[in-house]
C-alpha positions as CSV (number, residue, x, y, z in Angstrom):
1,M,0.7,-32.1,-22.4
2,G,4.3,-31.7,-23.2
3,N,5.8,-30.2,-26.3
4,F,8.9,-31.1,-28.3
5,Y,10.7,-27.7,-28.3
6,Q,14.3,-27.3,-27.5
7,N,14.5,-23.6,-26.7
8,G,17.3,-23.3,-24.2
9,V,21.0,-24.1,-24.0
10,I,20.4,-27.4,-22.3
11,T,18.6,-30.5,-23.6
12,T,14.9,-30.9,-22.5
13,L,13.6,-34.5,-22.4
14,H,9.9,-34.4,-22.7
15,N,7.1,-36.8,-21.8
16,L,5.6,-37.1,-25.3
17,T,4.2,-40.6,-25.4
18,R,3.3,-41.6,-21.9
19,R,5.7,-44.6,-22.3
20,P,4.7,-47.5,-20.0
21,L,6.5,-47.5,-16.7
22,K,7.4,-51.2,-17.0
23,E,9.4,-50.5,-20.2
24,L,11.3,-47.7,-18.4
25,E,12.0,-49.9,-15.4
26,D,13.0,-52.9,-17.5
27,E,15.6,-50.7,-19.2
28,L,16.8,-49.4,-15.9
29,V,17.3,-52.9,-14.6
30,R,19.6,-53.6,-17.6
31,F,21.4,-50.3,-17.1
32,A,22.0,-51.1,-13.4
33,K,24.3,-54.0,-14.4
34,R,26.8,-51.4,-15.8
35,R,25.8,-48.4,-13.8
36,P,24.5,-49.2,-10.3
37,M,22.0,-46.7,-9.0
38,S,21.3,-45.1,-5.6
39,L,18.6,-42.8,-4.2
40,V,19.2,-40.1,-1.6
41,L,16.2,-39.1,0.6
42,P,16.9,-36.1,2.9
43,S,14.3,-36.2,5.7
44,L,13.2,-34.5,8.9
45,F,11.9,-36.9,11.5
46,S,8.6,-35.0,11.4
47,E,8.2,-36.2,7.8
48,L,7.9,-39.8,9.1
49,E,4.7,-38.7,10.8
50,G,3.4,-36.7,7.7
51,P,1.0,-37.8,4.9
52,A,3.6,-38.2,2.1
53,L,6.5,-40.4,3.2
54,G,4.5,-43.6,3.8
55,P,3.0,-43.7,0.3
56,I,6.5,-42.8,-1.1
57,L,8.0,-45.8,0.6
58,D,5.1,-48.0,-0.7
59,E,6.2,-47.0,-4.2
60,L,9.9,-47.4,-3.6
61,T,9.4,-51.0,-2.4
62,K,8.4,-51.8,-6.0
63,V,11.4,-50.2,-7.6
64,P,13.6,-53.1,-9.1
65,Y,16.7,-51.3,-10.2
66,L,18.0,-49.4,-7.1
67,G,21.1,-50.9,-5.5
68,E,21.1,-48.5,-2.5
69,I,18.8,-46.0,-0.7
70,V,20.5,-43.5,1.6
71,I,18.3,-41.6,4.0
72,G,19.5,-38.5,5.8
73,L,17.6,-38.1,9.1
74,D,17.6,-34.7,10.8
75,R,16.1,-33.6,14.2
76,A,15.8,-37.1,15.7
77,D,16.8,-38.3,19.1
78,K,17.8,-41.9,19.8
79,E,14.3,-43.3,20.2
80,Q,13.3,-41.5,17.0
81,F,16.3,-42.9,15.2
82,K,15.3,-46.4,16.3
83,Y,11.7,-45.8,15.1
84,A,13.1,-44.6,11.8
85,C,15.1,-47.7,11.3
86,E,12.0,-49.8,11.8
87,Y,10.0,-47.4,9.6
88,F,12.4,-47.7,6.6
89,G,13.0,-51.3,7.4
90,R,10.4,-52.4,4.9
91,L,12.5,-51.2,2.0
92,P,13.8,-54.4,0.2
93,Q,16.8,-52.5,-1.3
94,H,20.1,-52.1,0.6
95,H,19.5,-49.0,2.7
96,R,21.2,-47.0,5.4
97,I,20.1,-44.1,7.6
98,L,22.4,-41.3,8.5
99,W,21.5,-40.3,12.0
100,N,22.8,-36.7,11.7
101,D,22.1,-35.9,15.3
102,G,23.7,-39.1,16.7
103,P,27.0,-39.0,18.6
104,R,29.0,-40.8,15.9
105,L,28.2,-38.4,13.1
106,R,28.4,-35.5,15.5
107,A,32.0,-36.5,16.3
108,I,32.8,-36.5,12.6
109,D,31.2,-33.1,12.3
110,Q,33.5,-31.9,15.1
111,M,36.5,-33.4,13.3
112,L,35.6,-31.4,10.3
113,A,34.9,-28.3,12.3
114,D,38.4,-28.5,13.8
115,K,39.7,-28.2,10.2
116,G,37.2,-25.4,9.3
117,L,35.4,-27.7,7.0
118,A,32.1,-28.5,8.8
119,P,28.8,-27.2,7.5
120,T,27.9,-24.2,9.7
121,E,24.2,-24.2,9.1
122,M,21.6,-26.9,9.8
123,G,19.2,-27.7,7.0
124,K,18.6,-29.7,3.8
125,G,22.0,-28.6,2.3
126,R,23.9,-30.1,5.2
127,N,21.8,-33.2,5.2
128,V,22.4,-33.8,1.4
129,W,26.1,-33.1,1.8
130,Y,26.6,-35.8,4.3
131,C,24.5,-38.2,2.3
132,Y,26.7,-37.6,-0.7
133,G,29.7,-38.2,1.5
134,Y,28.3,-41.6,2.5
135,I,27.5,-42.4,-1.2
136,L,31.1,-41.8,-2.0
137,A,32.2,-43.8,1.0
138,S,30.1,-46.8,0.2
139,G,31.2,-47.0,-3.4
140,R,27.9,-48.7,-4.4
141,A,26.7,-46.3,-7.0
142,K,27.7,-44.8,-10.3
143,A,24.5,-42.8,-10.8
144,I,22.3,-41.2,-8.1
145,A,19.0,-39.4,-7.8
146,L,17.6,-37.2,-5.1
147,H,14.1,-36.2,-4.2
148,D,12.3,-34.8,-1.2
149,C,10.1,-36.8,1.3
150,D,7.1,-34.5,1.2
151,I,5.7,-35.2,-2.3
152,V,2.1,-36.1,-1.8
153,T,1.5,-36.9,-5.5
154,Y,4.5,-39.2,-5.7
155,T,4.7,-42.2,-8.1
156,R,7.7,-44.3,-8.9
157,E,7.5,-43.2,-12.5
158,L,8.9,-39.8,-11.2
159,L,12.0,-41.6,-10.0
160,A,12.4,-43.7,-13.2
161,R,12.2,-40.7,-15.5
162,L,14.5,-38.6,-13.2
163,I,17.4,-41.1,-13.1
164,Y,17.1,-42.5,-16.6
165,P,19.1,-39.8,-18.3
166,V,22.2,-40.3,-16.1
167,A,21.7,-44.1,-15.9
168,N,21.5,-44.8,-19.6
169,P,25.1,-45.7,-20.7
170,N,24.3,-44.4,-24.2
171,F,23.6,-40.9,-22.9
172,N,26.3,-38.4,-22.2
173,Y,24.7,-36.5,-19.4
174,Q,26.4,-35.9,-16.1
175,F,23.5,-34.0,-14.5
176,C,19.7,-34.0,-14.9
177,K,17.2,-31.7,-13.3
178,G,13.5,-32.7,-12.9
179,Y,10.7,-30.4,-13.9
180,Y,6.9,-30.5,-13.8
181,S,3.9,-28.2,-13.7
182,R,3.0,-27.0,-10.2
183,I,-0.7,-27.8,-10.4
184,A,-2.6,-29.3,-7.5
185,D,-6.1,-29.0,-6.0
186,G,-7.3,-26.8,-8.9
187,K,-4.6,-24.2,-8.2
188,L,-1.5,-22.9,-9.9
189,N,1.3,-23.2,-7.3
190,G,5.1,-22.6,-7.4
191,R,5.2,-18.9,-6.5
192,A,8.9,-18.7,-5.8
193,C,9.8,-20.0,-9.3
194,R,7.1,-18.2,-11.2
195,L,7.2,-14.9,-9.5
196,L,10.8,-14.6,-8.3
197,V,13.3,-16.7,-10.3
198,T,12.0,-16.1,-13.8
199,P,11.4,-12.4,-13.6
200,L,14.6,-11.9,-11.6
201,L,16.6,-13.6,-14.3
202,K,14.9,-11.6,-17.1
203,S,15.5,-8.4,-15.2
204,L,19.2,-9.2,-14.7
205,Q,19.5,-9.9,-18.4
206,K,18.2,-6.5,-19.1
207,M,20.7,-4.9,-16.7
208,C,23.7,-7.0,-17.5
209,G,23.2,-7.6,-21.2
210,Y,23.9,-11.0,-22.8
211,N,25.3,-13.4,-20.2
212,E,25.8,-17.1,-20.7
213,Y,25.2,-17.9,-17.1
214,L,21.8,-16.1,-17.0
215,E,20.8,-17.8,-20.3
216,F,21.8,-21.1,-18.8
217,M,19.7,-20.5,-15.6
218,D,16.8,-19.3,-17.7
219,S,16.8,-22.6,-19.7
220,F,15.6,-24.6,-16.7
221,R,11.8,-24.9,-16.7
222,Y,11.7,-25.4,-12.9
223,A,15.0,-24.2,-11.4
224,L,13.8,-24.7,-7.8
225,A,12.8,-28.3,-8.3
226,G,14.2,-30.4,-5.5
227,E,14.6,-33.4,-7.7
228,F,17.8,-34.0,-9.6
229,S,20.1,-36.9,-10.7
230,M,23.8,-37.1,-11.5
231,R,26.7,-39.4,-12.2
232,V,28.5,-40.1,-9.0
233,D,31.8,-38.5,-10.2
234,V,30.0,-35.1,-10.0
235,L,29.9,-35.4,-6.2
236,N,33.6,-35.1,-5.7
237,D,33.9,-31.4,-6.8
238,L,30.4,-30.2,-6.0
239,R,30.1,-27.3,-3.6
240,I,26.6,-27.4,-2.0
241,P,25.1,-24.2,-0.6
242,S,24.1,-24.5,3.1
243,D,21.3,-21.9,2.9
244,W,18.0,-22.0,1.0
245,G,19.8,-21.3,-2.3
246,L,20.5,-25.1,-2.6
247,E,18.8,-25.8,-5.9
248,I,20.0,-22.6,-7.5
249,G,23.5,-23.2,-6.1
250,V,23.7,-26.8,-7.4
251,I,22.8,-25.9,-11.0
252,S,25.2,-22.9,-10.8
253,E,27.9,-25.4,-9.9
254,M,26.9,-27.5,-13.0
255,Y,27.4,-24.4,-15.1
256,R,30.9,-23.9,-13.5
257,N,32.0,-27.5,-13.9
258,Y,30.4,-28.9,-17.1
259,A,29.6,-28.0,-20.7
260,T,25.9,-27.5,-21.3
261,N,25.7,-30.6,-23.5
262,R,26.4,-32.7,-20.4
263,I,23.4,-31.2,-18.6
264,C,19.7,-31.9,-19.3
265,Q,16.2,-31.5,-17.7
266,V,13.4,-34.1,-17.8
267,D,9.6,-33.9,-17.4
268,I,9.0,-36.2,-14.4
269,A,5.3,-35.6,-13.5
270,D,2.0,-34.3,-14.8
271,T,1.1,-33.0,-11.4
272,Y,3.2,-32.3,-8.4
273,D,2.4,-31.2,-4.9
274,H,4.3,-31.0,-1.6
275,K,4.5,-29.1,1.6
276,H,4.1,-25.4,0.9
277,Q,6.2,-22.7,2.5
278,D,4.4,-19.7,4.1
279,L,5.0,-16.3,2.6
280,S,6.3,-15.2,6.1
281,A,6.0,-11.5,5.2
282,D,6.6,-10.5,8.8
283,N,9.5,-12.9,9.4
284,P,12.6,-12.4,7.1
285,Q,14.2,-15.6,8.6
286,G,11.3,-17.9,7.6
287,G,9.3,-19.3,4.8
288,L,9.4,-17.8,1.3
289,S,10.8,-14.6,2.6
290,R,14.0,-16.3,3.8
291,M,14.1,-18.5,0.7
292,S,13.7,-15.6,-1.7
293,T,16.6,-13.6,-0.1
294,D,18.9,-16.6,-0.2
295,I,18.0,-17.2,-3.9
296,I,18.7,-13.6,-4.8
297,K,22.0,-13.7,-3.0
298,A,23.0,-16.9,-4.8
299,V,22.4,-15.5,-8.2
300,V,24.1,-12.2,-7.4
301,R,27.2,-14.0,-5.9
302,K,27.6,-16.0,-9.1
303,L,27.5,-12.9,-11.2
304,A,30.0,-11.2,-8.9
305,T,32.4,-14.1,-9.5
306,Q,32.2,-13.2,-13.2
307,G,33.3,-9.7,-12.6
308,H,29.9,-7.9,-12.4
309,V,30.0,-5.0,-9.9
310,F,27.0,-4.3,-7.8
311,S,26.1,-1.1,-5.9
312,P,23.1,0.1,-3.9
313,E,21.9,2.0,-7.0
314,Q,22.0,-1.1,-9.1
315,F,20.0,-3.0,-6.5
316,R,17.4,-0.3,-6.6
317,T,17.3,-0.5,-10.4
318,L,17.0,-4.3,-10.2
319,K,14.1,-3.9,-7.8
320,A,12.2,-1.6,-10.1
321,T,12.9,-3.7,-13.2
322,Y,12.0,-6.9,-11.4
323,Y,8.8,-5.4,-10.0
324,R,7.5,-4.4,-13.4
325,S,8.4,-7.7,-15.0
326,A,6.9,-9.8,-12.2
327,L,3.6,-7.9,-12.5
328,D,3.5,-8.7,-16.2
329,F,4.0,-12.3,-15.4
330,I,1.1,-12.3,-12.9
331,E,-1.2,-11.2,-15.8
332,A,0.1,-14.0,-18.0
333,Y,-0.2,-16.6,-15.2
334,Y,-3.7,-15.4,-14.3
335,N,-4.9,-15.8,-17.9
336,D,-3.2,-19.2,-18.2
337,A,-5.0,-20.3,-15.0
338,L,-8.3,-19.0,-16.2
339,I,-8.3,-20.8,-19.6
340,N,-7.5,-24.0,-17.8
341,G,-10.2,-23.6,-15.1
342,L,-7.6,-23.1,-12.3
343,T,-7.6,-20.8,-9.4
344,L,-5.1,-18.0,-9.0
345,D,-5.5,-15.2,-6.4
346,R,-4.1,-12.1,-8.0
347,H,-4.0,-10.2,-4.6
348,K,-1.9,-12.9,-3.0
349,E,0.3,-13.0,-6.1
350,E,1.0,-9.3,-5.9
351,K,1.6,-9.5,-2.2
352,A,4.3,-12.1,-2.9
353,V,5.9,-9.9,-5.6
354,E,6.0,-6.9,-3.3
355,L,7.8,-9.0,-0.7
356,F,10.2,-10.4,-3.2
357,A,11.0,-6.9,-4.5
358,E,11.7,-5.7,-0.9
359,N,13.9,-8.7,-0.5
360,I,16.0,-7.7,-3.5
361,M,17.1,-4.7,-1.4
362,R,17.5,-6.9,1.7
363,A,19.7,-9.3,-0.2
364,G,21.6,-6.4,-1.7
365,E,22.3,-5.0,1.8
366,V,23.6,-8.4,3.0
367,F,25.7,-8.9,0.0
368,L,27.3,-5.4,0.0
369,S,28.0,-5.6,3.7
370,N,29.6,-9.0,3.5
371,P,30.7,-9.6,-0.2
372,M,33.1,-12.4,0.9
373,E,30.3,-14.5,2.5
374,T,30.8,-18.1,1.4
375,P,27.7,-20.2,2.3
376,F,29.0,-23.1,0.3
377,M,30.1,-26.3,2.0
378,P,33.5,-27.6,0.8
379,S,33.8,-30.1,-2.0
380,W,34.5,-33.6,-0.9
381,N,37.8,-33.4,-2.9
382,R,38.9,-30.6,-0.5
383,V,37.7,-32.6,2.6
384,V,39.6,-35.7,1.5
385,S,42.7,-33.5,0.9
386,A,42.5,-32.4,4.5
387,I,41.4,-35.7,6.1
388,P,42.4,-38.5,3.7
389,D,40.5,-41.2,5.6
390,I,37.3,-39.2,6.1
391,F,35.2,-41.7,4.0
392,D,36.3,-44.5,6.3
393,H,35.1,-42.5,9.3
394,I,31.7,-41.8,7.7
395,Y,31.2,-45.3,6.5
396,E,32.1,-46.9,9.8
397,A,29.9,-44.4,11.8
398,V,26.8,-45.0,9.7
399,E,27.3,-48.8,9.6
400,A,27.8,-48.8,13.4
401,D,24.6,-46.7,14.0
402,N,22.5,-49.0,11.8
403,R,24.0,-52.2,13.1
404,E,23.5,-51.2,16.7
405,V,19.8,-50.7,16.2
406,L,18.8,-53.5,13.8
407,G,21.8,-55.7,13.6
408,K,22.5,-54.8,9.9
409,G,25.9,-55.8,8.6
């Protein structure tokens, strides 16, 4: 059950009354007349064969207010792209698939690379970046939402609540972050947020003293949620990280570009479950190990841009401070799980904290050895400045790919 507290520097929109979905959707249909809406779905081809995406599409076919759905498709050959076009063909809304591995979009990628503007790392960030480029190129939307394709507990109420704050013309929000409790199958999930992000931010606050950015980040109830919405104007100047610090990087960009009263978070689901990342303790380049290192680097880089100086000694202090704080959080989460009849394995929790603490040092070594590392993809404003007709190229490539397979015009 939600509460009504506003105890951060951004507005929290709670789920206090379990308002009927039809009321929300009826309002969104009215809002769409003034503020057309689009949805972005970044997807691997493998997710078309998974358990979550089919039911998600079943829900999306019933959504009455979306004017456009943009699907970013990664790791697909030509036959798989054709299959994807048929798979998503049941969507009644205007929709387009970006075949990111196809020759037309690869040619655009090379055009950008020749200018030093192409994303250098494959992954969700690159997928989302190109989808945003197409959204700007199509000109169909004034408000957009994004969510993942592996949510096994998905209902269309999640989307309605997620996009409502930026779609409502009476609201002033430019950006909205979704949040939820990570409870599924009788377990308390969400280790990366519970055991890394929160104690890391608390520890940095102890070390750095009062800091507006850290307070801002700590106001988000689920900073690593992959669900967010925004006004389309936000996309022009948004620099998206290409590594696994995507979610942290996006909200850090919101802090850089907008006042806190233009940013909110909204409760979008009672339960939420999706594909879980392995801890990958023996593989620094995979799973939660890689994710945690990228998250730590993203926060440290942001603080460095504010003038904070980091040294090996400070990273050792941060590791020790974090470790003690995270262990205290394990105790709190264990007790919270117990009173609610949930399962929480304290041994696995402590193993995760030990790994995250080691990765503070690993992230520190990477940062100190290459402090000028810039994993951000360029803003679309910068790209347009270098290639004024880039949106024409993207739009024509996507339209040609989709038309070639299914004759869409």
